[in-house]
C-alpha positions in Angstrom: 0.0 0.0 0.0 2.9 2.3 0.7 4.2 2.0 -2.9 0.7 2.7 -4.2 0.5 5.9 -2.1 4.0 7.0 -3.0 3.4 6.4 -6.7 0.2 8.5 -6.6 2.1 11.3 -4.9 4.9 11.1 -7.6 2.4 11.1 -10.4 1.0 14.4 -9.1 4.3 16.1 -8.8 5.2 18.9 -11.2 8.1 18.2 -13.4 11.0 20.7 -13.5 11.2 20.1 -17.3 8.0 21.8 -18.4 5.8 22.2 -15.3 3.5 19.3 -16.3 2.6 16.8 -13.7 4.3 13.5 -14.0 1.0 11.8 -14.8 0.9 13.6 -18.1 4.6 12.9 -18.9 4.4 9.2 -17.9 0.9 8.1 -18.9 1.9 4.4 -18.8 2.9 4.5 -15.1 0.1 3.4 -12.7 0.2 2.8 -9.0 0.3 -0.9 -8.1 -3.1 -2.5 -7.7 -4.1 -2.8 -4.1 -7.5 -4.6 -4.7 -7.5 -7.7 -2.7 -5.5 -6.2 0.1 -7.7 -6.5 3.2 -6.6 -3.0 4.4 -7.0 -1.2 1.0 -9.9 0.7 2.5 -7.4 2.6 4.6 -6.0 4.1 1.4 -9.5 5.3 0.5 -9.9 6.8 3.9 -6.5 8.6 3.5 -7.5 10.2 0.3 -10.9 11.2 1.7 -9.1 12.9 4.6 -6.5 14.5 2.3 -3.2 12.7 2.2 -1.2 15.6 3.7 -1.7 18.5 6.2 -0.6 22.1 5.9 1.5 23.3 8.8 2.5 26.9 8.2 4.5 27.0 5.0 5.2 23.2 5.2 3.3 20.1 4.4 3.3 17.3 6.9 1.7 13.9 7.6 -1.9 14.0 8.9 -1.9 14.5 12.6 -3.8 12.0 14.7 -6.2 14.8 15.7 -7.3 15.2 12.1 -7.7 11.4 11.7 -9.9 11.4 14.8 -11.9 14.4 13.7 -12.6 12.8 10.3 -13.6 9.5 11.9 -16.0 11.4 14.2 -17.5 13.4 11.4 -18.0 10.3 9.3 -19.4 8.5 12.4 -16.8 5.7 12.0 -14.9 4.1 14.8 -11.3 3.9 13.7 -9.2 1.5 15.6 -5.8 2.7 16.9 -3.9 0.4 14.5 -5.9 1.8 11.6 -5.1 5.3 12.6 -1.4 4.4 12.8 -1.5 2.9 9.3 -3.3 6.0 7.9 -0.6 8.2 9.5 2.2 6.0 8.1 0.6 6.1 4.6 0.3 9.9 5.0 4.0 10.1 5.9 4.9 8.0 2.9 2.9 10.3 0.7 4.4 13.5 2.1 8.0 12.1 1.7 7.4 11.9 -2.1 5.0 14.9 -2.5 7.5 17.3 -1.0 10.5 16.2 -3.0 10.5 17.9 -6.4 13.4 15.7 -7.5 11.9 12.4 -6.4 12.3 9.4 -8.6 9.3 7.3 -9.6 9.0 4.8 -6.7 8.1 2.0 -9.2 11.4 2.2 -11.1 12.7 -0.1 -8.4 10.1 -2.7 -9.2 9.3 -3.1 -12.8 11.8 -3.2 -15.7 9.1 -2.0 -18.2 8.3 1.1 -16.1 12.0 1.8 -15.5 12.6 1.7 -19.3 9.6 4.0 -20.0 10.7 6.6 -17.5 14.3 6.4 -18.6 13.4 6.9 -22.3 11.4 10.0 -21.4 14.3 11.3 -19.3 16.8 10.5 -22.0 14.8 12.5 -24.6 14.7 15.4 -22.1 18.4 15.3 -21.7 18.9 15.2 -25.5 16.6 18.2 -25.9 18.5 20.1 -23.2 21.8 19.3 -24.9 20.5 20.6 -28.3 19.2 23.8 -26.7 22.5 24.5 -25.0 24.5 23.3 -28.1 
């Protein structure tokens, strides 16, 4: 589930190349499927809550108080372990979402995805070299 959340965060990052989000630059990259995972509902809860929290000029993981407030508002009893998992998933999201130079988390997993991302990066480097030529 962590890889799913991190990949979603990465897909929504803006690229330094042309300020497009990665989702547009890498349309073939998708988060790993979490259907069948008995705790996948916690990812749904995370996105309903908002995967990150604003703290001044910074973005941080959801505080437990917000998780509790959401569960009270939705009239759902969230178990302590579920709250810990949601907070951990939020931390995983924030780690990628706040790093403009983050690599795609999936490049460590799938050769096909790694090649697709590398080919886009290679064409970007070639364009940069031609423009500075």
